[in-house]
SERO-4910 file (N, C-alpha, C, O; in steps of 0.05 Angstrom, whole numbers):
BEGIN
 pado doro    nc1    nc2    nc3   cac1   cac2   cac3    cc1    cc2    cc3    oc1    oc2    oc3
  Met    A   -175    218      3   -148    213     24   -143    186     21   -160    168     22
  Lys    A   -113    184     18   -105    154     11    -91    146     48    -71    157     60
  Lys    A   -106    129     56   -102    117     79    -86     95     78    -92     77     61
  Gly    A    -59     92     99    -44     62     94    -44     50    123    -52     58    145
  Val    A    -30     24    115    -34      3    139     -2     -7    136      8     -7    113
  Leu    A     13    -13    156     41    -21    157     34    -44    175     25    -40    197
  Ile    A     39    -70    162     41    -93    178     69   -104    189     84   -114    172
  Leu    A     76   -103    208    103   -120    218    104   -138    228     93   -140    249
  Gly    A    123   -165    211    129   -186    223    165   -183    232    181   -164    233
  Asn    A    167   -207    236    193   -211    255    216   -202    243    235   -194    255
  Gly    A    213   -205    210    236   -196    197    241   -168    198    263   -159    192
  Phe    A    216   -148    207    226   -123    211    244   -117    230    260    -99    226
  Asp    A    243   -132    255    261   -130    282    283   -141    272    303   -128    277
  Leu    A    287   -163    256    311   -171    245    334   -158    230    358   -161    232
  Asp    A    316   -138    209    329   -119    194    340    -92    210    359    -79    202
  Leu    A    326    -87    236    328    -70    250    363    -77    269    377    -61    281
  Gly    A    368   -104    265    392   -119    285    380   -127    306    395   -133    325
  Leu    A    358   -129    309    350   -145    338    348   -168    336    341   -179    315
  Lys    A    355   -183    361    361   -211    359    330   -223    369    327   -226    393
  Thr    A    313   -227    356    284   -236    365    274   -257    353    251   -265    355
  Ser    A    297   -269    333    277   -296    324    279   -324    347    292   -327    367
  Tyr    A    263   -338    337    262   -366    354    289   -375    360    297   -384    382
  Ser    A    305   -372    336    330   -388    339    352   -370    362    369   -380    376
  Asp    A    346   -344    361    358   -327    386    351   -343    414    366   -355    429
  Phe    A    330   -340    416    308   -352    439    320   -374    448    326   -378    471
  Met    A    324   -390    429    337   -424    436    359   -421    442    367   -440    455
  Asp    A    378   -400    436    412   -397    445    409   -386    470    430   -390    481
  Ser    A    393   -374    487    394   -357    504    394   -371    529    392   -395    529
  Asp    A    397   -358    550    396   -376    577    370   -384    589    365   -404    602
  Asn    A    348   -360    579    322   -365    591    309   -388    577    290   -397    589
  Phe    A    315   -400    553    312   -421    538    327   -443    552    315   -463    558
  Lys    A    350   -441    555    364   -463    567    357   -475    593    357   -499    596
  Ala    A    352   -455    618    342   -455    640    325   -477    644    327   -494    662
  Ile    A    304   -476    623    276   -494    626    285   -525    606    273   -547    608
  Ala    A    302   -521    593    301   -546    570    304   -571    582    291   -590    572
  Asp    A    319   -576    602    324   -598    610    300   -613    635    302   -634    647
  Asn    A    282   -595    634    255   -603    649    232   -599    626    210   -597    635
  Asn    A    234   -598    605    216   -590    590    215   -608    561    233   -606    544
  Asn    A    194   -624    559    196   -644    536    196   -629    510    212   -634    492
  Phe    A    177   -610    510    177   -593    486    199   -579    476    206   -579    453
  Ala    A    212   -566    496    236   -555    492    261   -573    481    278   -565    466
  Tyr    A    258   -598    490    275   -615    484    272   -627    457    291   -632    442
  Tyr    A    239   -631    450    238   -630    424    247   -615    400    257   -624    379
  Leu    A    240   -580    410    246   -563    392    280   -564    385    289   -558    363
  Gln    A    299   -574    407    327   -574    405    326   -592    383    331   -584    360
  Ser    A    317   -624    389    325   -641    369    315   -634    340    330   -639    321
  Lys    A    294   -623    339    284   -614    312    303   -592    299    312   -594    277
  Arg    A    308   -570    316    329   -557    303    358   -568    298    374   -554    284
  Ala    A    363   -588    306    386   -603    299    386   -613    273    405   -617    257
  Ile    A    357   -619    269    354   -636    241    350   -612    224    366   -615    205
  Ile    A    338   -590    222    332   -576    205    357   -546    200    357   -530    181
  Gly    A    372   -546    219    395   -527    217    388   -507    245    368   -504    259
  Asp    A    418   -495    244    409   -478    268    401   -450    265    398   -434    284
  Asn    A    398   -445    236    389   -416    237    359   -410    234    352   -386    234
  Trp    A    344   -427    231    317   -422    229    297   -444    240    298   -468    233
  Ile    A    279   -436    258    256   -454    265    239   -438    272    244   -416    283
  Asp    A    214   -448    268    184   -433    273    166   -447    299    151   -466    294
  Ile    A    167   -439    320    159   -455    343    125   -455    343    111   -473    352
  Glu    A    117   -437    333     90   -437    327     83   -464    306     65   -479    312
  Asn    A     95   -469    288     89   -490    268     99   -513    283     85   -533    281
  Glu    A    119   -514    299    125   -540    316    109   -550    336    109   -573    345
  Ile    A     95   -531    342     70   -532    364     47   -556    346     39   -577    355
  Lys    A     43   -548    328     23   -563    311     36   -594    311     26   -614    321
  Glu    A     60   -592    295     79   -618    286     78   -631    315     68   -653    315
  Tyr    A     87   -620    340     87   -639    362     58   -652    373     56   -672    387
  Leu    A     42   -638    365     16   -647    377      1   -669    356    -16   -684    364
  Asn    A      8   -668    334      2   -691    314     24   -710    309     25   -717    285
  Ile    A     41   -720    324     63   -739    318     50   -766    313     27   -771    319
  Pro    A     59   -777    306     42   -804    293     52   -821    319     72   -817    332
  Gln    A     31   -844    324     29   -859    344     54   -875    352     60   -881    375
  Asn    A     69   -881    325     96   -899    333    117   -880    342    139   -890    348
  Asn    A    113   -853    345    139   -842    344    145   -837    367    128   -830    383
  Phe    A    177   -840    373    188   -836    399    175   -805    419    171   -807    444
  Tyr    A    172   -787    408    163   -762    419    131   -768    426    121   -754    443
  Lys    A    115   -786    415     91   -785    429     92   -799    453     72   -795    466
  Asp    A    108   -815    463    104   -823    489    119   -801    508    115   -801    533
  Met    A    135   -782    497    137   -761    516    119   -741    516    121   -724    534
  Leu    A    100   -740    500     76   -720    499     52   -733    525     42   -723    545
  Lys    A     52   -759    514     31   -771    533     43   -770    562     30   -758    579
  Ser    A     65   -779    567     74   -784    597     82   -754    612     96   -754    632
  Ser    A     72   -731    599     88   -706    610     59   -688    606     41   -692    589
  Ser    A     59   -668    626     46   -642    619     50   -624    598     64   -604    601
  Phe    A     39   -631    576     49   -610    555     36   -582    560     48   -563    550
  Glu    A     14   -576    574      3   -549    578     25   -536    596     30   -512    595
  Gln    A     35   -550    610     54   -531    633     80   -529    612     90   -507    609
  Asp    A     89   -545    601    113   -542    584    109   -520    563    127   -504    557
  Tyr    A     82   -523    553     78   -496    534     75   -464    546     81   -443    535
  Tyr    A     63   -470    573     58   -444    584     92   -431    592    100   -407    593
  Asn    A    107   -456    596    139   -451    607    154   -435    587    167   -415    590
  Ile    A    150   -447    566    166   -435    543    155   -403    535    169   -385    526
  Ile    A    130   -400    539    115   -374    532    127   -353    559    131   -329    555
  Thr    A    132   -362    580    139   -351    602    171   -341    601    180   -320    608
  Ala    A    186   -364    589    216   -360    584    219   -334    559    235   -315    562
  Leu    A    203   -339    534    206   -327    514    196   -295    518    203   -276    503
  Thr    A    180   -292    540    174   -264    551    194   -256    559    205   -239    546
  Ser    A    207   -264    585    228   -265    594    255   -251    579    267   -230    584
  Tyr    A    257   -271    559    283   -264    541    279   -234    519    295   -216    514
  Leu    A    257   -238    511    249   -215    497    247   -181    513    252   -158    504
  Ser    A    236   -192    540    236   -163    556    264   -151    558    264   -127    563
  Asn    A    286   -162    556    308   -153    561    332   -155    534    357   -158    533
  Ile    A    313   -152    514    329   -145    483    348   -124    490    347   -115    513
  Asp    A    366   -114    475    384    -94    476    375    -81    454    381    -92    432
  Tyr    A    358    -56    453    349    -36    439    374    -21    425    371    -13    402
  Ser    A    398    -19    438    419      8    438    432     -1    411    449     14    401
  Ser    A    424    -28    399    447    -32    372    424    -28    352    427    -42    332
  Ile    A    402    -14    352    389    -11    329    403     -4    302    423     12    304
  Asp    A    396    -12    279    413      3    255    397     23    249    373     19    245
  Leu    A    407     44    247    397     71    240    390     73    209    371     84    198
  Thr    A    410     58    200    408     57    167    390     34    147    386     33    122
  Ser    A    383     17    168    364      2    156    338      1    142    321     16    151
  Ser    A    332    -15    119    310    -10    110    284     -4    126    267     12    121
  Ala    A    288    -22    145    264    -25    171    261      9    183    240     21    186
  Ala    A    285     18    187    282     41    203    277     69    185    271     91    195
  Lys    A    280     62    159    280     83    140    243     84    129    228    103    124
  Ile    A    237     55    129    205     57    121    185     69    150    168     87    150
  Leu    A    193     55    170    180     64    197    185     94    195    163    105    191
  Lys    A    200    106    196    201    137    192    186    147    176    173    167    183
  Ser    A    182    137    154    167    152    130    138    148    136    120    163    129
  Val    A    136    124    151    100    115    154    100    139    175     82    156    171
  Ile    A    115    145    198    110    157    214    101    190    210     84    203    221
  Ile    A    122    196    190    123    222    182     95    231    165     85    254    168
  Asn    A     87    212    149     66    216    135     44    210    146     25    214    132
  Gly    A     40    202    166     23    195    192     -5    184    188    -17    175    208
  Tyr    A    -18    185    163    -38    175    157    -38    145    154    -42    136    131
  Phe    A    -35    128    176    -25    103    176    -34     84    201    -31     95    223
  Asp    A    -42     65    200    -52     42    219    -26     25    222    -19      9    204
  Ile    A    -14     28    244     10      5    243      1    -23    266     -3    -21    290
  Leu    A      2    -44    250     -8    -68    262     18    -91    263     25   -106    245
  Ser    A     27    -87    286     50   -112    291     45   -141    301     32   -145    322
  Phe    A     55   -157    289     53   -186    297     77   -192    316     77   -213    330
  Asn    A     94   -178    317    120   -178    340    113   -171    365     94   -156    369
  Tyr    A    128   -180    384    123   -180    418    137   -152    424    129   -139    443
  Thr    A    157   -144    409    176   -124    415    158    -93    418    137    -85    408
  Asp    A    175    -83    436    162    -52    441    167    -38    420    191    -35    414
  Leu    A    151    -28    407    151     -5    379    154     25    382    165     44    370
  Thr    A    138     21    406    146     53    422    172     57    428    182     79    423
  Lys    A    187     39    438    212     38    449    231     42    426    247     61    425
  Ile    A    230     22    405    242     26    380    243     52    366    264     64    360
  Ala    A    217     62    360    219     94    353    230    113    372    236    135    362
  Ser    A    235    111    396    249    126    410    280    121    406    296    139    405
  Gln    A    286     99    403    314     91    393    327    109    373    347    122    372
  Leu    A    305    103    358    309    115    327    309    143    329    319    153    309
  His    A    299    160    348    290    184    347    271    193    332    272    215    322
  Phe    A    248    176    327    220    187    318    201    197    322    184    208    308
  Thr    A    204    190    354    188    201    368    175    225    369    153    230    377
  Lys    A    197    248    358    196    281    347    179    283    328    163    302    327
  His    A    178    264    309    163    264    287    140    259    289    124    270    274
  Met    A    132    240    309     99    234    321     90    268    329     72    281    318
  Ile    A    104    275    344     97    297    359     87    319    341     65    331    341
  Ala    A    113    324    322    105    345    300     78    342    277     62    359    269
  Ser    A     81    317    270     60    305    256     30    308    269     12    309    252
  Lys    A     24    309    294      3    313    308    -24    293    299    -48    296    305
  Arg    A    -12    272    281    -29    252    267    -26    223    281    -41    203    280
  Ile    A     -4    226    294      2    196    307      9    198    337     28    212    344
  Asn    A     -6    184    357      0    182    381     20    171    389     23    147    385
  Ala    A     40    185    404     67    176    413     69    147    429     86    129    427
  Lys    A     48    152    444     42    126    465     26    100    459     23     79    472
  Ser    A     16    111    435     -3     86    429    -11     86    397    -34     88    389
  Phe    A      8     83    385      8     87    359     10     58    343      8     58    318
  Val    A     13     37    355     16     11    349     -2     -7    358     -5     -9    382
  Asn    A    -17    -24    342    -31    -46    350    -22    -73    348    -22    -85    326
  His    A    -14    -84    374     -4   -109    370    -27   -130    372    -45   -132    389
  Ile    A    -20   -147    349    -47   -169    341    -38   -189    364    -55   -194    381
  His    A    -15   -199    367    -10   -218    384      0   -215    416     13   -231    429
  Gly    A     -9   -193    423      3   -179    450     34   -165    449     43   -157    427
  Ser    A     45   -164    469     70   -153    472     83   -159    500     70   -167    520
  Val    A    110   -155    499    124   -161    521    116   -137    543    112   -141    567
  Lys    A    116   -113    529    107    -86    549     84    -95    566     86    -90    590
  Asp    A     63   -107    558     42   -113    565     34   -136    578     13   -139    591
  Asn    A     58   -158    574     59   -181    586     39   -200    577     32   -214    596
  Asn    A     25   -205    556      5   -213    538     12   -231    517     -6   -241    503
  Ile    A     37   -235    513     40   -253    483     22   -275    479     13   -289    497
  Ile    A     15   -275    452      3   -304    451     18   -314    428     23   -303    407
  Leu    A     24   -343    438     39   -362    423     23   -381    416      8   -387    434
  Gly    A     20   -396    393      0   -410    381      0   -414    352     17   -408    335
  Val    A    -26   -428    349    -32   -433    321    -58   -427    314    -75   -423    331
  Glu    A    -64   -427    283    -89   -420    271   -111   -428    280   -108   -448    295
  Asp    A   -136   -420    277   -160   -430    276   -163   -455    265   -173   -473    279
  Glu    A   -154   -460    239   -160   -482    223   -138   -509    227   -141   -530    216
  Ala    A   -119   -501    245   -106   -527    249   -116   -553    263   -132   -554    281
  Thr    A   -103   -573    252   -113   -597    269   -110   -601    288    -91   -617    290
  Ile    A   -123   -595    317   -112   -599    341   -134   -613    360   -153   -600    368
  Glu    A   -133   -631    365   -147   -645    388   -157   -624    411   -142   -607    420
  Asp    A   -185   -628    420   -197   -608    437   -183   -603    462   -181   -582    474
  Asp    A   -171   -628    469   -149   -628    499   -128   -609    496   -116   -600    516
  Tyr    A   -123   -601    471    -99   -578    471   -113   -553    454    -99   -543    436
  Cys    A   -135   -545    458   -150   -524    445   -134   -495    456   -134   -474    444
  Tyr    A   -122   -498    477   -107   -476    486    -86   -456    470    -80   -433    473
  Val    A    -77   -477    451    -53   -468    437    -66   -451    411    -51   -438    397
  Ile    A    -93   -452    405   -106   -442    386   -105   -403    392   -116   -393    412
  Lys    A    -94   -392    378    -91   -367    383   -117   -350    391   -116   -333    408
  Ser    A   -138   -358    377   -159   -343    385   -175   -352    412   -195   -341    420
  Met    A   -162   -376    423   -172   -379    451   -162   -371    473   -169   -375    496
  Ser    A   -140   -357    462   -119   -342    483   -141   -319    501   -157   -303    491
  Pro    A   -137   -322    525   -151   -296    543   -142   -268    533   -155   -247    534
  His    A   -118   -271    523   -105   -247    511   -125   -234    485   -129   -210    482
  Phe    A   -137   -258    468   -137   -249    443   -161   -232    438   -182   -239    449
  Lys    A   -161   -208    422   -180   -191    422   -183   -185    393   -168   -195    375
  Ser    A   -207   -166    388   -208   -158    359   -195   -136    353   -196   -115    365
  Asn    A   -178   -141    329   -161   -119    325   -162   -103    294   -148    -85    285
  Asn    A   -187   -122    280   -193   -113    251   -175   -105    235   -172    -84    223
  Val    A   -159   -128    233   -141   -134    219   -152   -130    183   -142   -115    166
  Arg    A   -169   -144    181   -186   -143    154   -198   -117    146   -200   -110    122
  Glu    A   -206   -104    166   -215    -76    157   -204    -57    157   -214    -36    148
  Ala    A   -173    -61    169   -154    -45    159   -143    -47    135   -138    -26    122
  Leu    A   -138    -71    125   -132    -79     99   -154    -71     78   -145    -65     55
  Ala    A   -176    -70     81   -199    -61     63   -197    -34     59   -195    -23     38
  Asn    A   -197    -24     83   -201     14     79   -178     23     76   -180     47     82
  Ser    A   -150     16     68   -130     26     68   -126     19     35   -132     -2     24
  Asp    A   -112     46     20   -100     51     -1    -72     40     -8    -66     30    -30
  Ile    A    -55     43     18    -33     38     19    -19     13     37    -18     16     61
  Ile    A    -11     -6     28    -10    -31     44     21    -33     38     33    -33     17
  Ile    A     28    -35     60     59    -46     67     63    -70     89     55    -71    113
  Phe    A     77    -89     73     87   -113     92    111   -110    100    126   -106     81
  Phe    A    123   -109    125    151   -107    130    164   -137    143    165   -139    167
  Gly    A    172   -155    130    178   -175    145    157   -199    157    160   -217    174
  His    A    142   -193    147    122   -217    152    122   -241    129    125   -239    104
  Ser    A    120   -260    142    123   -290    125     94   -293    110     95   -303     88
  Leu    A     68   -285    122     50   -294    106     44   -322    114     27   -337    104
  Gly    A     59   -327    134     53   -362    145     27   -371    148      7   -357    148
  Glu    A     27   -397    152      4   -414    160    -11   -399    186    -35   -394    187
  Thr    A      8   -395    206     -8   -387    230    -23   -361    232    -39   -356    250
  Asp    A    -16   -342    208    -30   -320    211    -46   -319    173    -48   -299    159
  Tyr    A    -54   -341    167    -61   -345    141    -85   -329    145    -87   -310    129
  Leu    A   -104   -333    162   -132   -324    162   -137   -297    160   -158   -289    150
  Tyr    A   -115   -276    172   -113   -246    169   -117   -240    132   -131   -220    125
  Phe    A   -105   -254    115    -94   -248     95   -106   -256     72   -105   -244     51
  Asn    A   -118   -280     76   -130   -300     50   -152   -282     34   -155   -282      9
  Glu    A   -166   -268     51   -194   -259     41   -179   -233     23   -184   -228      0
  Phe    A   -163   -220     38   -154   -193     28   -140   -198     -2   -146   -185    -22
  Phe    A   -122   -216     -1   -106   -222    -30   -119   -238    -43   -109   -241    -66
  Ser    A   -140   -252    -38   -162   -265    -64   -180   -243    -76   -186   -241   -100
  Leu    A   -190   -226    -56   -203   -200    -69   -183   -182    -88   -192   -176   -110
  Gln    A   -160   -174    -82   -143   -157    -93   -132   -170   -120   -120   -157   -137
  Ser    A   -139   -202   -123   -135   -216   -143   -155   -224   -169   -150   -234   -191
  Arg    A   -180   -215   -155   -204   -216   -172   -211   -244   -175   -222   -252   -195
  Val    A   -204   -263   -153   -207   -289   -154   -242   -298   -158   -249   -320   -166
  Asn    A   -259   -278   -151   -285   -289   -153   -302   -268   -169   -327   -265   -167
  Asn    A   -284   -256   -185   -292   -236   -208   -298   -214   -197   -313   -199   -210
  Gln    A   -287   -204   -170   -296   -178   -157   -284   -156   -175   -271   -161   -195
  Asn    A   -291   -131   -165   -273   -113   -181   -263    -94   -160   -275    -73   -157
  Pro    A   -243    -98   -145   -231    -82   -125   -217    -59   -132   -207    -56   -154
  Asn    A   -216    -41   -113   -198    -16   -122   -166    -23   -127   -154    -40   -113
  Asn    A   -157    -11   -143   -122    -11   -143   -113     -3   -116   -120     16   -103
  Lys    A    -94    -25   -111    -83    -10    -82    -51    -10    -89    -41    -23   -108
  Tyr    A    -37      6    -70     -8      6    -73     -1     -8    -51     -2     -1    -27
  Ile    A     11    -39    -62     18    -53    -44     52    -59    -46     63    -62    -68
  Arg    A     67    -60    -20     93    -70    -25     98    -84      0     89    -78     23
  Leu    A    114   -104     -8    126   -127     10    156   -129     13    173   -136     -4
  Phe    A    160   -124     39    195   -123     45    203   -151     53    190   -163     70
  Thr    A    224   -163     42    226   -188     52    263   -189     51    277   -170     46
  Lys    A    272   -214     59    303   -212     63    319   -211     40    333   -192     33
  Asn    A    315   -241     23    326   -242      3    307   -256    -19    283   -261    -16
  Glu    A    322   -261    -41    307   -282    -61    298   -302    -53    275   -307    -60
  Ser    A    309   -316    -41    297   -350    -26    271   -332    -12    250   -339    -24
  Ser    A    266   -317      3    242   -310     26    220   -298      2    197   -305      1
  Arg    A    233   -281    -15    210   -270    -37    200   -291    -49    177   -288    -56
  Leu    A    213   -316    -55    197   -337    -74    181   -349    -52    159   -357    -59
  Asp    A    187   -353    -27    174   -366    -11    148   -346     -1    127   -357      7
  Leu    A    150   -317     -4    120   -304      0    108   -307    -23     84   -311    -19
  Met    A    116   -306    -52    101   -313    -75     83   -336    -71     59   -335    -73
  Lys    A     97   -356    -67     87   -384    -67     62   -382    -47     40   -389    -55
  Arg    A     67   -371    -21     41   -368     -5     16   -350    -17     -8   -355    -14
  Leu    A     25   -332    -30      7   -317    -42     -6   -324    -61    -27   -313    -69
  Arg    A      7   -349    -74    -10   -362   -101    -29   -378    -91    -50   -384   -103
  Lys    A    -18   -389    -62    -36   -409    -50    -66   -392    -42    -89   -400    -43
  Met    A    -57   -370    -35    -83   -352    -24    -99   -349    -42   -122   -357    -39
  Asn    A    -86   -334    -72   -105   -326    -92   -110   -347   -110   -115   -340   -133
  Lys    A   -111   -371   -106   -120   -394   -126    -99   -394   -150   -107   -403   -171
  Lys    A    -71   -385   -146    -56   -387   -170    -62   -359   -184    -58   -361   -208
  Gln    A    -67   -342   -179    -72   -317   -197    -50   -293   -192    -56   -269   -193
  Ile    A    -28   -300   -186     -8   -281   -185     -5   -259   -202      1   -236   -194
  Ser    A    -11   -266   -231     -5   -243   -249    -31   -224   -249    -32   -201   -257
  Leu    A    -51   -238   -238    -76   -219   -236    -74   -199   -215    -79   -175   -219
  Leu    A    -65   -210   -190    -51   -196   -163    -35   -171   -176    -41   -149   -166
  Ile    A    -21   -173   -192      1   -158   -202     -6   -135   -222      2   -112   -221
  Asp    A    -24   -150   -242    -38   -131   -261    -58   -112   -248    -59    -89   -257
  Ser    A    -76   -119   -224    -93   -107   -215    -83    -83   -196    -96    -63   -195
  Asn    A    -66    -86   -185    -50    -70   -167    -25    -57   -171    -11    -64   -190
  Asn    A    -16    -33   -148     14    -23   -155     26    -44   -138     23    -43   -114
  Phe    A     40    -65   -150     50    -84   -132     78    -90   -134     88    -91   -157
  Lys    A     96    -94   -110    121    -98   -120    135   -108    -88    126   -104    -65
  Val    A    154   -120    -94    170   -140    -69    195   -133    -66    210   -144    -82
  Tyr    A    206   -115    -47    236   -116    -41    247   -129    -28    235   -137     -8
  Arg    A    273   -137    -32    289   -152    -22    312   -136     -9    331   -126    -22
  Thr    A    310   -134     15    326   -115     38    359   -117     34    376   -100     39
  Glu    A    363   -148     21    392   -153     21    405   -142     -8    429   -140     -9
  Ser    A    390   -137    -27    396   -131    -51    381   -103    -70    388    -92    -90
  Asp    A    357    -97    -52    343    -72    -65    340    -44    -47    323    -26    -49
  Ser    A    363    -46    -26    359    -29     -7    350      1    -16    335     18     -7
  Asp    A    370      1    -43    377     30    -56    351     39    -68    347     63    -71
  Glu    A    332     18    -78    304     17    -89    286     30    -74    267     41    -85
  Ile    A    289     32    -45    266     31    -29    258     61    -30    237     67    -19
  Ile    A    272     80    -40    270    110    -36    245    113    -56    235    135    -55
  Glu    A    234     95    -73    208     98    -91    185     95    -67    162    103    -72
  Val    A    190     85    -45    170     80    -29    168    105    -11    146    115     -5
  Ile    A    191    115     -3    194    134     16    185    164      3    175    182     17
  Asn    A    189    167    -26    180    185    -36    152    182    -42    139    203    -45
  Tyr    A    143    163    -44    108    156    -50     96    165    -25     72    171    -26
  Leu    A    109    166     -2     96    165     23     95    196     24     73    207     25
  Lys    A    119    209     23    120    238     25    106    252      8     97    273     15
  Asn    A    102    245    -15     85    256    -36     54    253    -30     37    271    -34
  Asn    A     50    232    -22     21    220     -6     12    245     11     -8    260      8
  Ser    A     33    246     30     25    261     58     18    289     52      1    301     64
  Lys    A     35    302     30     35    330     24      8    333     12     -9    348     21
  Glu    A      4    315    -12    -25    314    -22    -49    319     -1    -65    338     -1
  Ile    A    -47    301     17    -63    296     38    -75    327     51    -97    336     49
  Asp    A    -47    338     66    -48    357     74    -59    385     62    -74    401     73
  Glu    A    -46    387     34    -58    411     14    -90    402     12   -105    421     17
  Asn    A   -100    383      8   -128    379      5   -142    388     31   -160    406     32
  Asn    A   -133    376     52   -140    388     78   -144    420     79   -164    434     81
  Asn    A   -113    426     77   -117    460     78   -137    474     63   -150    492     73
  Gln    A   -141    466     37   -164    472     21   -192    472     30   -209    490     28
  Glu    A   -194    453     40   -225    441     51   -219    467     67   -229    488     59
  Met    A   -205    467     87   -209    485    115   -214    513    105   -231    527    116
  Ile    A   -196    524     81   -205    553     73   -231    556     63   -245    575     69
  Arg    A   -237    532     45   -267    535     30   -290    536     54   -311    548     51
  Gln    A   -285    523     77   -302    520     99   -304    549    110   -326    559    114
  Leu    A   -281    563    117   -279    590    125   -289    610    106   -300    630    116
  Glu    A   -286    610     86   -301    626     65   -329    623     61   -342    640     49
  Arg    A   -340    599     71   -367    595     70   -374    611     95   -394    626     94
  Phe    A   -360    610    116   -369    621    144   -368    649    139   -384    663    151
  Ile    A   -355    659    124   -348    690    126   -373    702    109   -387    721    114
  Val    A   -373    684     88   -399    697     66   -424    688     74   -444    699     64
  Gly    A   -426    667     94   -460    660    101   -465    675    128   -487    674    139
***
């Protein structure tokens, strides 16, 4: 039986047309309402003005802010204010913003919608979301709930595991990775230190799955710990002999594809060729390769049929043994 895991990052929501980026949040009334009395929010605005309006990663900026050099203007702001209060106010504002996201304009024709539908129909998948949005609501908007009920393999109410919490449960985790250089006074920004952090068995899901699909996940530093071991193993970095896996990564464009490959190269000690040669591996760019994803859809469809046929044959064999025995 070929089991699969679908791992979702913010690019999944964005491909659906949802305004869930940190830039969208910073343009919102929720962020603006706290910006005048929040030094960290002021820092984010200043940093965004420098790097451009289209992209900012608040989690990475937490590390930058807490490690500002002593002679920097923002260092005085950090010392003179309660960063902890600023930090939690940002989380509250972000939760409020995402809780009121408009799901009605989701793009039914997007690559994200097609892949999610194929995964749900296949049924033999774990879905791990690094997003805070409500995937159950997304599936409902896409009219996929009926496929869950029909497949009898996915629970329509609990078919997704939110790795860093969700707005639905009011427990989002915003922060940095374990290995980040953070003073003990600020350890509450480390994701695993959050009272909401729990065991999600991400590594186990990757190890036990034959089909691995990443959609819109940047494989960035703050989530590096989840994937480093997996990609090192699949690249035979330490002379292991792993099973060949079907691995597909979905990203936006050529620029983000190269960013992914650079991060993979860092994870597997520059063994990209071994990763590709040792697995059925491909990266799709949603802006230019949308017609090619039919390959993934057909693969999931055929795999599901193969599993169902094998299961049916096994049931027949068991029935025959019962009748004969």
